[in-house]
DRENDOPA-380049 format. One record per atom (N, C-alpha, C): residue number from 1; residue in three letters; chain; atom name; x, y, z. Coordinates in Angstrom, 3 decimals, m for minus. Each point is the difference from the previous one (the first is absolute). Last residue first. Example, Ala and Ser with C-alpha at 12.3 -4.5 7.8 and 13.67 -1.06 7.14 Angstrom:
! DRENDOPA-380049
+-----+-----+-------+------+----------+----------+----------+
|   n | res | chain | atom |        x |        y |        z |
+-----+-----+-------+------+----------+----------+----------+
|   2 | SER |     A |    N |   12.850 |   m2.250 |    7.080 |
|   2 | SER |     A |   CA |    0.820 |    1.190 |    0.060 |
|   2 | SER |     A |    C |   m0.770 |    1.090 |    0.730 |
|   1 | ALA |     A |    N |    0.290 |   m5.720 |   m0.070 |
|   1 | ALA |     A |   CA |   m0.890 |    1.190 |    0.000 |
|   1 | ALA |     A |    C |    0.900 |    1.200 |    0.000 |
+-----+-----+-------+------+----------+----------+----------+
This chain:
! DRENDOPA-380049
+-----+-----+-------+------+----------+----------+----------+
|   n | res | chain | atom |        x |        y |        z |
+-----+-----+-------+------+----------+----------+----------+
| 130 | UNK |     A |    N |   11.841 |   m7.647 |   34.348 |
| 130 | UNK |     A |   CA |    0.632 |   m1.129 |    0.682 |
| 130 | UNK |     A |    C |    1.012 |    0.461 |    1.023 |
| 129 | UNK |     A |    N |   m2.486 |    2.846 |   m3.089 |
| 129 | UNK |     A |   CA |   m0.825 |   m0.425 |    1.136 |
| 129 | UNK |     A |    C |    0.626 |   m1.134 |    0.789 |
| 128 | UNK |     A |    N |    1.823 |    1.813 |   m4.076 |
| 128 | UNK |     A |   CA |    0.186 |    0.972 |    1.089 |
| 128 | UNK |     A |    C |   m0.813 |   m0.372 |    1.230 |
| 127 | UNK |     A |    N |   m0.365 |   m2.674 |   m3.962 |
| 127 | UNK |     A |   CA |    1.342 |   m0.116 |    0.600 |
| 127 | UNK |     A |    C |    0.194 |    0.959 |    1.158 |
| 126 | UNK |     A |    N |   m3.926 |    0.186 |   m2.646 |
| 126 | UNK |     A |   CA |   m0.026 |   m1.190 |    0.854 |
| 126 | UNK |     A |    C |    1.352 |   m0.156 |    0.716 |
| 125 | UNK |     A |    N |   m0.788 |    4.911 |   m1.359 |
| 125 | UNK |     A |   CA |   m0.181 |   m1.265 |   m0.699 |
| 125 | UNK |     A |    C |   m0.093 |   m1.140 |    1.010 |
| 124 | UNK |     A |    N |   m0.009 |    5.781 |   m0.705 |
| 124 | UNK |     A |   CA |   m0.191 |   m1.086 |    0.961 |
| 124 | UNK |     A |    C |   m0.290 |   m1.257 |   m0.799 |
| 123 | UNK |     A |    N |    2.945 |    3.998 |   m2.225 |
| 123 | UNK |     A |   CA |   m1.349 |   m0.443 |    0.327 |
| 123 | UNK |     A |    C |   m0.008 |   m1.077 |    1.074 |
| 122 | UNK |     A |    N |    3.394 |    3.277 |   m2.334 |
| 122 | UNK |     A |   CA |    0.085 |   m0.694 |    1.296 |
| 122 | UNK |     A |    C |   m1.365 |   m0.453 |    0.505 |
| 121 | UNK |     A |    N |   m0.694 |    3.501 |   m3.661 |
| 121 | UNK |     A |   CA |    1.274 |   m0.664 |    0.304 |
| 121 | UNK |     A |    C |   m0.072 |   m0.664 |    1.374 |
| 120 | UNK |     A |    N |   m3.548 |    1.929 |   m3.566 |
| 120 | UNK |     A |   CA |   m0.018 |   m0.620 |    1.321 |
| 120 | UNK |     A |    C |    1.319 |   m0.740 |    0.254 |
| 119 | UNK |     A |    N |   m0.738 |    2.564 |   m3.999 |
| 119 | UNK |     A |   CA |   m1.097 |    0.535 |    0.806 |
| 119 | UNK |     A |    C |   m0.008 |   m0.544 |    1.425 |
| 118 | UNK |     A |    N |    3.181 |   m1.564 |   m3.182 |
| 118 | UNK |     A |   CA |    0.200 |    1.442 |    0.155 |
| 118 | UNK |     A |    C |   m1.039 |    0.587 |    0.940 |
| 117 | UNK |     A |    N |   m0.423 |   m4.534 |   m1.168 |
| 117 | UNK |     A |   CA |    1.158 |    0.213 |    0.876 |
| 117 | UNK |     A |    C |    0.317 |    1.466 |    0.214 |
| 116 | UNK |     A |    N |   m3.294 |   m1.325 |   m3.121 |
| 116 | UNK |     A |   CA |   m0.508 |   m0.135 |    1.369 |
| 116 | UNK |     A |    C |    1.127 |    0.227 |    0.997 |
| 115 | UNK |     A |    N |    0.454 |    2.466 |   m4.595 |
| 115 | UNK |     A |   CA |   m0.006 |   m1.392 |    0.428 |
| 115 | UNK |     A |    C |   m0.542 |   m0.021 |    1.423 |
| 114 | UNK |     A |    N |   m1.438 |    3.632 |   m3.842 |
| 114 | UNK |     A |   CA |    0.865 |   m0.275 |    1.141 |
| 114 | UNK |     A |    C |    0.099 |   m1.511 |    0.161 |
| 113 | UNK |     A |    N |   m1.907 |    4.185 |   m3.678 |
| 113 | UNK |     A |   CA |    0.237 |   m1.402 |    0.311 |
| 113 | UNK |     A |    C |    1.005 |   m0.103 |    1.141 |
| 112 | UNK |     A |    N |   m3.820 |    3.755 |   m2.449 |
| 112 | UNK |     A |   CA |    1.257 |   m0.254 |    0.697 |
| 112 | UNK |     A |    C |    0.100 |   m1.498 |    0.237 |
| 111 | UNK |     A |    N |   m2.764 |    2.880 |   m4.037 |
| 111 | UNK |     A |   CA |   m0.043 |   m0.811 |    1.214 |
| 111 | UNK |     A |    C |    1.404 |   m0.088 |    0.594 |
| 110 | UNK |     A |    N |   m3.442 |    3.198 |   m3.709 |
| 110 | UNK |     A |   CA |    1.253 |   m0.685 |    0.315 |
| 110 | UNK |     A |    C |   m0.216 |   m0.899 |    1.207 |
| 109 | UNK |     A |    N |   m3.566 |    2.566 |   m1.639 |
| 109 | UNK |     A |   CA |    0.716 |   m0.174 |   m1.269 |
| 109 | UNK |     A |    C |    1.302 |   m0.783 |    0.188 |
| 108 | UNK |     A |    N |   m2.532 |   m0.236 |    4.072 |
| 108 | UNK |     A |   CA |   m0.814 |    0.486 |   m1.112 |
| 108 | UNK |     A |    C |    0.697 |   m0.280 |   m1.315 |
| 107 | UNK |     A |    N |    1.741 |   m1.451 |    4.176 |
| 107 | UNK |     A |   CA |    0.032 |    1.463 |    0.024 |
| 107 | UNK |     A |    C |   m0.855 |    0.604 |   m1.117 |
| 106 | UNK |     A |    N |    0.886 |   m5.051 |    2.907 |
| 106 | UNK |     A |   CA |   m0.639 |    0.757 |   m1.075 |
| 106 | UNK |     A |    C |    0.051 |    1.503 |    0.249 |
| 105 | UNK |     A |    N |    3.225 |   m4.350 |    1.459 |
| 105 | UNK |     A |   CA |   m0.879 |    1.010 |    0.608 |
| 105 | UNK |     A |    C |   m0.466 |    0.981 |   m1.070 |
| 104 | UNK |     A |    N |    2.324 |   m5.272 |    0.887 |
| 104 | UNK |     A |   CA |   m0.241 |    1.039 |   m1.005 |
| 104 | UNK |     A |    C |   m1.054 |    0.949 |    0.549 |
| 103 | UNK |     A |    N |    3.698 |   m3.994 |    1.737 |
| 103 | UNK |     A |   CA |   m1.175 |    0.772 |    0.408 |
| 103 | UNK |     A |    C |   m0.116 |    1.181 |   m0.959 |
| 102 | UNK |     A |    N |    2.768 |   m5.146 |    0.195 |
| 102 | UNK |     A |   CA |   m0.203 |    1.330 |   m0.555 |
| 102 | UNK |     A |    C |   m1.325 |    0.610 |    0.447 |
| 101 | UNK |     A |    N |    3.792 |   m3.692 |    2.137 |
| 101 | UNK |     A |   CA |   m1.388 |    0.111 |   m0.458 |
| 101 | UNK |     A |    C |   m0.268 |    1.441 |   m0.412 |
| 100 | UNK |     A |    N |    4.088 |   m1.827 |    2.099 |
| 100 | UNK |     A |   CA |   m0.003 |    0.556 |   m1.350 |
| 100 | UNK |     A |    C |   m1.393 |    0.070 |   m0.634 |
|  99 | UNK |     A |    N |    0.872 |   m1.880 |    4.417 |
|  99 | UNK |     A |   CA |    0.364 |    1.414 |    0.019 |
|  99 | UNK |     A |    C |   m0.028 |    0.630 |   m1.387 |
|  98 | UNK |     A |    N |   m3.184 |   m4.238 |    0.758 |
|  98 | UNK |     A |   CA |    1.405 |    0.285 |    0.266 |
|  98 | UNK |     A |    C |    0.258 |    1.508 |   m0.058 |
|  97 | UNK |     A |    N |   m4.800 |   m2.505 |    1.369 |
|  97 | UNK |     A |   CA |    0.801 |    0.549 |   m1.094 |
|  97 | UNK |     A |    C |    1.425 |    0.287 |    0.453 |
|  96 | UNK |     A |    N |   m3.716 |   m1.583 |    2.825 |
|  96 | UNK |     A |   CA |   m0.076 |   m0.840 |   m1.187 |
|  96 | UNK |     A |    C |    0.953 |    0.419 |   m1.114 |
|  95 | UNK |     A |    N |   m0.372 |    2.255 |    4.249 |
|  95 | UNK |     A |   CA |   m0.233 |   m1.377 |    0.431 |
|  95 | UNK |     A |    C |    0.066 |   m0.959 |   m1.191 |
|  94 | UNK |     A |    N |    0.184 |    4.765 |   m0.479 |
|  94 | UNK |     A |   CA |    1.300 |   m0.633 |    0.262 |
|  94 | UNK |     A |    C |   m0.142 |   m1.431 |    0.507 |
|  93 | UNK |     A |    N |   m3.857 |    2.774 |   m0.775 |
|  93 | UNK |     A |   CA |    0.636 |   m0.394 |   m1.256 |
|  93 | UNK |     A |    C |    1.302 |   m0.748 |    0.251 |
|  92 | UNK |     A |    N |   m2.143 |    1.830 |    3.733 |
|  92 | UNK |     A |   CA |   m0.786 |   m1.105 |   m0.542 |
|  92 | UNK |     A |    C |    0.620 |   m0.492 |   m1.306 |
|  91 | UNK |     A |    N |    1.891 |    3.818 |    1.904 |
|  91 | UNK |     A |   CA |    0.328 |   m1.179 |    0.797 |
|  91 | UNK |     A |    C |   m0.775 |   m1.219 |   m0.500 |
|  90 | UNK |     A |    N |   m0.993 |    4.105 |   m1.955 |
|  90 | UNK |     A |   CA |    1.363 |   m0.394 |   m0.373 |
|  90 | UNK |     A |    C |    0.410 |   m1.261 |    0.758 |
|  89 | UNK |     A |    N |   m4.056 |    2.008 |    1.137 |
|  89 | UNK |     A |   CA |   m0.095 |   m0.721 |   m1.278 |
|  89 | UNK |     A |    C |    1.375 |   m0.443 |   m0.478 |
|  88 | UNK |     A |    N |   m0.177 |    2.617 |    3.892 |
|  88 | UNK |     A |   CA |   m0.672 |   m1.266 |    0.255 |
|  88 | UNK |     A |    C |   m0.088 |   m0.828 |   m1.283 |
|  87 | UNK |     A |    N |    1.741 |    4.402 |   m0.309 |
|  87 | UNK |     A |   CA |    0.899 |   m0.926 |    0.682 |
|  87 | UNK |     A |    C |   m0.619 |   m1.360 |    0.257 |
|  86 | UNK |     A |    N |   m2.043 |    2.642 |   m4.091 |
|  86 | UNK |     A |   CA |    0.344 |    0.414 |    1.356 |
|  86 | UNK |     A |    C |    0.923 |   m1.047 |    0.635 |
|  85 | UNK |     A |    N |   m0.200 |    0.922 |   m5.404 |
|  85 | UNK |     A |   CA |   m0.615 |   m0.783 |    1.069 |
|  85 | UNK |     A |    C |    0.455 |    0.512 |    1.373 |
|  84 | UNK |     A |    N |   m0.025 |    3.631 |   m3.769 |
|  84 | UNK |     A |   CA |    0.715 |   m1.252 |    0.212 |
|  84 | UNK |     A |    C |   m0.742 |   m0.800 |    1.070 |
|  83 | UNK |     A |    N |   m1.375 |    4.219 |   m3.694 |
|  83 | UNK |     A |   CA |   m0.113 |   m0.647 |    1.307 |
|  83 | UNK |     A |    C |    0.798 |   m1.306 |    0.012 |
|  82 | UNK |     A |    N |   m0.649 |    3.785 |   m3.391 |
|  82 | UNK |     A |   CA |    1.145 |   m0.882 |    0.185 |
|  82 | UNK |     A |    C |   m0.013 |   m0.730 |    1.325 |
|  81 | UNK |     A |    N |   m3.492 |    2.992 |   m1.843 |
|  81 | UNK |     A |   CA |    1.063 |    0.649 |    0.759 |
|  81 | UNK |     A |    C |    1.213 |   m0.895 |    0.259 |
|  80 | UNK |     A |    N |   m4.876 |    0.041 |   m2.067 |
|  80 | UNK |     A |   CA |    1.177 |   m0.232 |   m0.845 |
|  80 | UNK |     A |    C |    1.240 |    0.656 |    0.598 |
|  79 | UNK |     A |    N |   m4.683 |   m0.399 |    1.685 |
|  79 | UNK |     A |   CA |    0.703 |    1.288 |   m0.108 |
|  79 | UNK |     A |    C |    1.241 |   m0.092 |   m0.874 |
|  78 | UNK |     A |    N |   m2.785 |   m3.734 |    1.189 |
|  78 | UNK |     A |   CA |   m0.780 |    0.877 |   m0.868 |
|  78 | UNK |     A |    C |    0.634 |    1.373 |   m0.153 |
|  77 | UNK |     A |    N |    3.123 |   m4.269 |    0.855 |
|  77 | UNK |     A |   CA |   m1.045 |    0.710 |    0.741 |
|  77 | UNK |     A |    C |   m0.753 |    0.890 |   m0.972 |
|  76 | UNK |     A |    N |    3.225 |   m4.741 |   m0.382 |
|  76 | UNK |     A |   CA |   m0.506 |    1.246 |   m0.571 |
|  76 | UNK |     A |    C |   m1.043 |    0.609 |    0.920 |
|  75 | UNK |     A |    N |    4.142 |   m4.171 |   m0.807 |
|  75 | UNK |     A |   CA |   m0.885 |    0.660 |    0.955 |
|  75 | UNK |     A |    C |   m0.401 |    1.348 |   m0.589 |
|  74 | UNK |     A |    N |    2.331 |   m5.192 |   m1.429 |
|  74 | UNK |     A |   CA |   m0.258 |    1.399 |   m0.361 |
|  74 | UNK |     A |    C |   m1.016 |    0.549 |    0.991 |
|  73 | UNK |     A |    N |    3.821 |   m4.323 |   m0.009 |
|  73 | UNK |     A |   CA |   m1.311 |    0.545 |    0.347 |
|  73 | UNK |     A |    C |   m0.065 |    1.437 |   m0.501 |
|  72 | UNK |     A |    N |    3.065 |   m5.063 |   m0.838 |
|  72 | UNK |     A |   CA |   m0.121 |    1.457 |    0.166 |
|  72 | UNK |     A |    C |   m1.432 |    0.373 |    0.373 |
|  71 | UNK |     A |    N |    1.800 |   m4.616 |   m0.175 |
|  71 | UNK |     A |   CA |    1.049 |    0.738 |   m0.689 |
|  71 | UNK |     A |    C |   m0.079 |    1.506 |    0.223 |
|  70 | UNK |     A |    N |   m1.426 |   m4.949 |    2.808 |
|  70 | UNK |     A |   CA |   m0.427 |    1.239 |   m0.627 |
|  70 | UNK |     A |    C |    1.178 |    0.733 |   m0.634 |
|  69 | UNK |     A |    N |   m2.083 |   m4.903 |    2.442 |
|  69 | UNK |     A |   CA |    1.181 |    0.595 |   m0.620 |
|  69 | UNK |     A |    C |   m0.416 |    1.184 |   m0.863 |
|  68 | UNK |     A |    N |   m3.066 |   m2.979 |    2.326 |
|  68 | UNK |     A |   CA |    0.947 |    0.398 |    1.040 |
|  68 | UNK |     A |    C |    1.231 |    0.720 |   m0.563 |
|  67 | UNK |     A |    N |   m5.568 |   m2.044 |   m0.939 |
|  67 | UNK |     A |   CA |    1.204 |    0.647 |   m0.526 |
|  67 | UNK |     A |    C |    0.895 |    0.472 |    1.150 |
|  66 | UNK |     A |    N |   m4.502 |   m2.152 |    0.339 |
|  66 | UNK |     A |   CA |    1.177 |   m0.857 |   m0.064 |
|  66 | UNK |     A |    C |    1.260 |    0.622 |   m0.552 |
|  65 | UNK |     A |    N |   m4.487 |    1.901 |    1.029 |
|  65 | UNK |     A |   CA |   m0.129 |   m0.889 |   m1.157 |
|  65 | UNK |     A |    C |    1.270 |   m0.821 |   m0.229 |
|  64 | UNK |     A |    N |   m0.346 |    3.238 |    3.500 |
|  64 | UNK |     A |   CA |   m1.157 |   m0.884 |    0.200 |
|  64 | UNK |     A |    C |   m0.246 |   m0.929 |   m1.181 |
|  63 | UNK |     A |    N |    3.425 |    3.354 |   m0.151 |
|  63 | UNK |     A |   CA |    0.359 |   m1.055 |    0.956 |
|  63 | UNK |     A |    C |   m1.155 |   m0.990 |    0.142 |
|  62 | UNK |     A |    N |   m0.781 |    3.837 |   m2.634 |
|  62 | UNK |     A |   CA |    0.988 |   m0.884 |   m0.624 |
|  62 | UNK |     A |    C |    0.333 |   m1.188 |    0.902 |
|  61 | UNK |     A |    N |   m2.813 |    3.364 |    1.684 |
|  61 | UNK |     A |   CA |   m0.681 |   m0.728 |   m1.071 |
|  61 | UNK |     A |    C |    0.953 |   m0.995 |   m0.654 |
|  60 | UNK |     A |    N |    1.810 |    2.875 |    3.186 |
|  60 | UNK |     A |   CA |   m0.866 |   m1.002 |    0.635 |
|  60 | UNK |     A |    C |   m0.755 |   m0.814 |   m1.047 |
|  59 | UNK |     A |    N |    2.618 |    3.683 |   m1.375 |
|  59 | UNK |     A |   CA |    0.834 |   m1.159 |    0.328 |
|  59 | UNK |     A |    C |   m0.825 |   m1.087 |    0.679 |
|  58 | UNK |     A |    N |   m2.247 |    4.026 |   m1.093 |
|  58 | UNK |     A |   CA |    0.521 |   m0.644 |   m1.210 |
|  58 | UNK |     A |    C |    0.812 |   m1.248 |    0.343 |
|  57 | UNK |     A |    N |   m1.568 |    2.691 |    3.530 |
|  57 | UNK |     A |   CA |   m1.120 |   m0.675 |   m0.645 |
|  57 | UNK |     A |    C |    0.490 |   m0.750 |   m1.238 |
|  56 | UNK |     A |    N |    3.093 |    2.693 |    2.289 |
|  56 | UNK |     A |   CA |   m0.357 |   m1.178 |    0.796 |
|  56 | UNK |     A |    C |   m1.122 |   m0.793 |   m0.661 |
|  55 | UNK |     A |    N |    1.264 |    4.108 |   m1.895 |
|  55 | UNK |     A |   CA |    1.064 |   m0.983 |   m0.198 |
|  55 | UNK |     A |    C |   m0.299 |   m1.290 |    0.754 |
|  54 | UNK |     A |    N |   m2.935 |    3.721 |    0.558 |
|  54 | UNK |     A |   CA |   m0.100 |   m0.585 |   m1.337 |
|  54 | UNK |     A |    C |    1.043 |   m1.099 |   m0.224 |
|  53 | UNK |     A |    N |   m1.703 |    0.943 |    4.982 |
|  53 | UNK |     A |   CA |    0.719 |    0.767 |   m1.006 |
|  53 | UNK |     A |    C |   m0.010 |   m0.758 |   m1.321 |
|  52 | UNK |     A |    N |   m3.521 |    0.157 |    4.421 |
|  52 | UNK |     A |   CA |    0.883 |   m0.829 |   m0.821 |
|  52 | UNK |     A |    C |    0.643 |    0.877 |   m1.058 |
|  51 | UNK |     A |    N |   m2.266 |    0.867 |    5.261 |
|  51 | UNK |     A |   CA |    0.027 |    0.287 |   m1.426 |
|  51 | UNK |     A |    C |    0.996 |   m0.920 |   m0.699 |
|  50 | UNK |     A |    N |   m0.969 |    0.414 |    4.809 |
|  50 | UNK |     A |   CA |   m0.522 |   m1.150 |   m0.734 |
|  50 | UNK |     A |    C |   m0.037 |    0.237 |   m1.496 |
|  49 | UNK |     A |    N |    1.369 |    3.387 |    3.063 |
|  49 | UNK |     A |   CA |    0.948 |   m1.105 |    0.163 |
|  49 | UNK |     A |    C |   m0.478 |   m1.264 |   m0.700 |
|  48 | UNK |     A |    N |   m2.871 |    3.974 |   m0.104 |
|  48 | UNK |     A |   CA |    1.283 |    0.121 |   m0.701 |
|  48 | UNK |     A |    C |    0.922 |   m1.202 |    0.157 |
|  47 | UNK |     A |    N |   m4.819 |    0.836 |    1.272 |
|  47 | UNK |     A |   CA |    0.998 |    0.023 |    1.076 |
|  47 | UNK |     A |    C |    1.429 |    0.012 |   m0.548 |
|  46 | UNK |     A |    N |   m3.810 |   m0.061 |   m2.956 |
|  46 | UNK |     A |   CA |   m0.133 |    1.158 |    0.881 |
|  46 | UNK |     A |    C |    1.019 |    0.018 |    1.137 |
|  45 | UNK |     A |    N |    1.186 |   m2.262 |   m4.666 |
|  45 | UNK |     A |   CA |   m0.931 |   m0.342 |    1.062 |
|  45 | UNK |     A |    C |   m0.022 |    1.183 |    0.959 |
|  44 | UNK |     A |    N |    1.695 |   m1.142 |   m5.547 |
|  44 | UNK |     A |   CA |    0.071 |    0.646 |    1.307 |
|  44 | UNK |     A |    C |   m1.098 |   m0.483 |    0.934 |
|  43 | UNK |     A |    N |    2.863 |   m1.744 |   m4.412 |
|  43 | UNK |     A |   CA |   m1.341 |   m0.155 |    0.566 |
|  43 | UNK |     A |    C |    0.061 |    0.549 |    1.421 |
|  42 | UNK |     A |    N |    3.065 |   m0.059 |   m5.052 |
|  42 | UNK |     A |   CA |   m0.116 |    0.227 |    1.437 |
|  42 | UNK |     A |    C |   m1.466 |   m0.033 |    0.422 |
|  41 | UNK |     A |    N |    1.707 |   m3.001 |   m4.144 |
|  41 | UNK |     A |   CA |   m0.193 |    1.414 |    0.314 |
|  41 | UNK |     A |    C |   m0.096 |    0.161 |    1.515 |
|  40 | UNK |     A |    N |    2.121 |   m3.786 |   m4.010 |
|  40 | UNK |     A |   CA |   m0.740 |    0.310 |    1.213 |
|  40 | UNK |     A |    C |   m0.102 |    1.496 |    0.200 |
|  39 | UNK |     A |    N |    1.618 |   m4.521 |   m3.671 |
|  39 | UNK |     A |   CA |   m0.116 |    1.401 |    0.373 |
|  39 | UNK |     A |    C |   m0.829 |    0.161 |    1.264 |
|  38 | UNK |     A |    N |    3.257 |   m3.670 |   m3.218 |
|  38 | UNK |     A |   CA |   m1.067 |    0.124 |    0.991 |
|  38 | UNK |     A |    C |   m0.053 |    1.461 |    0.424 |
|  37 | UNK |     A |    N |    2.256 |   m3.245 |   m4.270 |
|  37 | UNK |     A |   CA |   m0.137 |    1.276 |    0.708 |
|  37 | UNK |     A |    C |   m1.210 |   m0.063 |    0.922 |
|  36 | UNK |     A |    N |    3.809 |   m3.483 |   m2.768 |
|  36 | UNK |     A |   CA |   m1.363 |    0.206 |    0.476 |
|  36 | UNK |     A |    C |   m0.041 |    1.298 |    0.810 |
|  35 | UNK |     A |    N |    4.060 |   m2.014 |   m1.918 |
|  35 | UNK |     A |   CA |   m0.714 |    1.021 |   m0.752 |
|  35 | UNK |     A |    C |   m1.441 |    0.230 |    0.400 |
|  34 | UNK |     A |    N |    3.635 |   m2.870 |    1.961 |
|  34 | UNK |     A |   CA |   m0.562 |   m0.630 |   m1.206 |
|  34 | UNK |     A |    C |   m0.863 |    0.967 |   m0.815 |
|  33 | UNK |     A |    N |    2.050 |    1.282 |    4.147 |
|  33 | UNK |     A |   CA |    1.077 |   m0.323 |   m0.934 |
|  33 | UNK |     A |    C |   m0.519 |   m0.688 |   m1.260 |
|  32 | UNK |     A |    N |   m3.317 |    3.353 |    2.454 |
|  32 | UNK |     A |   CA |    0.738 |   m1.189 |    0.409 |
|  32 | UNK |     A |    C |    1.095 |   m0.282 |   m1.027 |
|  31 | UNK |     A |    N |   m2.422 |    4.833 |    1.376 |
|  31 | UNK |     A |   CA |    0.226 |   m0.991 |   m1.042 |
|  31 | UNK |     A |    C |    0.821 |   m1.156 |    0.550 |
|  30 | UNK |     A |    N |   m3.555 |    4.157 |    1.879 |
|  30 | UNK |     A |   CA |    1.225 |   m0.763 |    0.226 |
|  30 | UNK |     A |    C |    0.092 |   m1.097 |   m1.057 |
|  29 | UNK |     A |    N |   m2.598 |    4.996 |    1.019 |
|  29 | UNK |     A |   CA |   m0.027 |   m1.196 |   m0.842 |
|  29 | UNK |     A |    C |    1.345 |   m0.697 |    0.161 |
|  28 | UNK |     A |    N |   m3.376 |    4.085 |    2.543 |
|  28 | UNK |     A |   CA |    1.278 |   m0.690 |   m0.161 |
|  28 | UNK |     A |    C |   m0.214 |   m1.215 |   m0.886 |
|  27 | UNK |     A |    N |   m2.439 |    5.110 |    1.750 |
|  27 | UNK |     A |   CA |   m0.097 |   m1.302 |   m0.629 |
|  27 | UNK |     A |    C |    1.390 |   m0.596 |   m0.126 |
|  26 | UNK |     A |    N |   m2.908 |    4.198 |    2.853 |
|  26 | UNK |     A |   CA |    1.245 |   m0.646 |   m0.398 |
|  26 | UNK |     A |    C |   m0.329 |   m1.350 |   m0.622 |
|  25 | UNK |     A |    N |   m2.420 |    5.090 |    1.788 |
|  25 | UNK |     A |   CA |   m0.112 |   m1.308 |   m0.662 |
|  25 | UNK |     A |    C |    1.373 |   m0.512 |   m0.419 |
|  24 | UNK |     A |    N |   m2.198 |    3.563 |    3.592 |
|  24 | UNK |     A |   CA |    1.286 |   m0.223 |   m0.679 |
|  24 | UNK |     A |    C |   m0.008 |   m1.415 |   m0.560 |
|  23 | UNK |     A |    N |   m3.160 |    2.356 |    3.112 |
|  23 | UNK |     A |   CA |   m0.248 |    0.347 |   m1.399 |
|  23 | UNK |     A |    C |    1.283 |   m0.099 |   m0.824 |
|  22 | UNK |     A |    N |   m0.994 |   m0.923 |    4.877 |
|  22 | UNK |     A |   CA |    1.155 |    0.713 |   m0.546 |
|  22 | UNK |     A |    C |   m0.253 |    0.565 |   m1.390 |
|  21 | UNK |     A |    N |   m3.615 |   m2.266 |    2.171 |
|  21 | UNK |     A |   CA |    0.642 |    0.823 |    1.031 |
|  21 | UNK |     A |    C |    1.161 |    0.809 |   m0.565 |
|  20 | UNK |     A |    N |   m2.708 |   m3.329 |   m2.467 |
|  20 | UNK |     A |   CA |   m0.870 |    1.096 |    0.437 |
|  20 | UNK |     A |    C |    0.668 |    0.966 |    0.981 |
|  19 | UNK |     A |    N |    1.285 |   m3.974 |   m3.447 |
|  19 | UNK |     A |   CA |    0.794 |    0.993 |    0.723 |
|  19 | UNK |     A |    C |   m0.841 |    1.180 |    0.496 |
|  18 | UNK |     A |    N |    0.446 |   m4.910 |   m2.859 |
|  18 | UNK |     A |   CA |   m1.006 |    0.481 |    0.962 |
|  18 | UNK |     A |    C |    0.740 |    0.949 |    0.940 |
|  17 | UNK |     A |    N |    1.063 |   m1.820 |   m5.378 |
|  17 | UNK |     A |   CA |    0.391 |    0.277 |    1.386 |
|  17 | UNK |     A |    C |   m1.179 |    0.514 |    0.823 |
|  16 | UNK |     A |    N |    0.357 |   m1.112 |   m4.874 |
|  16 | UNK |     A |   CA |   m0.820 |   m0.812 |    0.897 |
|  16 | UNK |     A |    C |    0.289 |    0.280 |    1.477 |
|  15 | UNK |     A |    N |    2.472 |    1.983 |   m3.626 |
|  15 | UNK |     A |   CA |   m1.370 |    0.509 |   m0.082 |
|  15 | UNK |     A |    C |   m0.933 |   m0.752 |    0.942 |
|  14 | UNK |     A |    N |    4.537 |   m1.329 |   m0.737 |
|  14 | UNK |     A |   CA |   m0.152 |    1.042 |    1.033 |
|  14 | UNK |     A |    C |   m1.384 |    0.615 |   m0.029 |
|  13 | UNK |     A |    N |    1.525 |   m3.281 |   m3.232 |
|  13 | UNK |     A |   CA |   m0.547 |   m0.539 |    1.249 |
|  13 | UNK |     A |    C |   m0.207 |    1.087 |    1.048 |
|  12 | UNK |     A |    N |    1.990 |    1.133 |   m4.240 |
|  12 | UNK |     A |   CA |   m1.376 |   m0.461 |   m0.164 |
|  12 | UNK |     A |    C |   m0.608 |   m0.483 |    1.307 |
|  11 | UNK |     A |    N |    4.603 |    1.317 |   m0.196 |
|  11 | UNK |     A |   CA |   m0.910 |    1.142 |   m0.168 |
|  11 | UNK |     A |    C |   m1.454 |   m0.452 |   m0.053 |
|  10 | UNK |     A |    N |    3.370 |   m3.279 |    0.064 |
|  10 | UNK |     A |   CA |   m0.100 |    0.659 |    1.308 |
|  10 | UNK |     A |    C |   m0.954 |    1.189 |   m0.063 |
|   9 | UNK |     A |    N |    0.953 |   m2.181 |   m4.017 |
|   9 | UNK |     A |   CA |   m0.781 |   m0.905 |    0.857 |
|   9 | UNK |     A |    C |   m0.170 |    0.596 |    1.393 |
|   8 | UNK |     A |    N |    2.802 |    2.260 |   m3.007 |
|   8 | UNK |     A |   CA |   m1.413 |    0.166 |   m0.366 |
|   8 | UNK |     A |    C |   m0.893 |   m0.905 |    0.841 |
|   7 | UNK |     A |    N |    4.668 |   m0.438 |    0.434 |
|   7 | UNK |     A |   CA |   m0.454 |    1.263 |    0.594 |
|   7 | UNK |     A |    C |   m1.484 |    0.212 |   m0.291 |
|   6 | UNK |     A |    N |    1.972 |   m3.611 |   m2.095 |
|   6 | UNK |     A |   CA |   m0.083 |   m0.260 |    1.437 |
|   6 | UNK |     A |    C |   m0.483 |    1.247 |    0.742 |
|   5 | UNK |     A |    N |    0.846 |    0.378 |   m4.579 |
|   5 | UNK |     A |   CA |   m1.187 |   m0.830 |    0.219 |
|   5 | UNK |     A |    C |   m0.195 |   m0.310 |    1.479 |
|   4 | UNK |     A |    N |    3.881 |    2.332 |   m1.394 |
|   4 | UNK |     A |   CA |   m1.184 |    0.861 |   m0.101 |
|   4 | UNK |     A |    C |   m1.284 |   m0.790 |    0.220 |
|   3 | UNK |     A |    N |    4.124 |   m2.359 |   m0.178 |
|   3 | UNK |     A |   CA |   m0.115 |    0.804 |    1.218 |
|   3 | UNK |     A |    C |   m1.256 |    0.858 |   m0.031 |
|   2 | UNK |     A |    N |   m0.071 |   m4.531 |   m2.821 |
|   2 | UNK |     A |   CA |    0.715 |    1.275 |   m0.040 |
|   2 | UNK |     A |    C |   m0.233 |    0.776 |    1.300 |
|   1 | UNK |     A |    N |   m0.120 |   m5.434 |   m0.473 |
|   1 | UNK |     A |   CA |   m0.847 |    1.182 |    0.000 |
|   1 | UNK |     A |    C |    0.887 |    1.238 |    0.000 |
+-----+-----+-------+------+----------+----------+----------+
């Protein structure tokens, strides 16, 4: 899949976001190593701590269907502000992705690219828990 197609998948799903409190729509599309794409949008809850982030929803869909190997994710907000995954989402991604996993952030006409290792150095892993 072309990068622009992955970004477009993130843009399309963000329209489904449930954001009555922040009014900040986010969509994410994660691609598996076999090219399958799963998408998710943010789903807010009145107590905020029960809210789901777009990246979490996308990876949960992939994991629930048996996928465990990922190549990249695109993230897009309705403000096209280059939003990156938050710390919690970065940690969730690091559970299944290596440091070279690509994170694509939508800026509208352009996009930024980061590796997960750049966004979350010295991540908590199974090894650090031992």
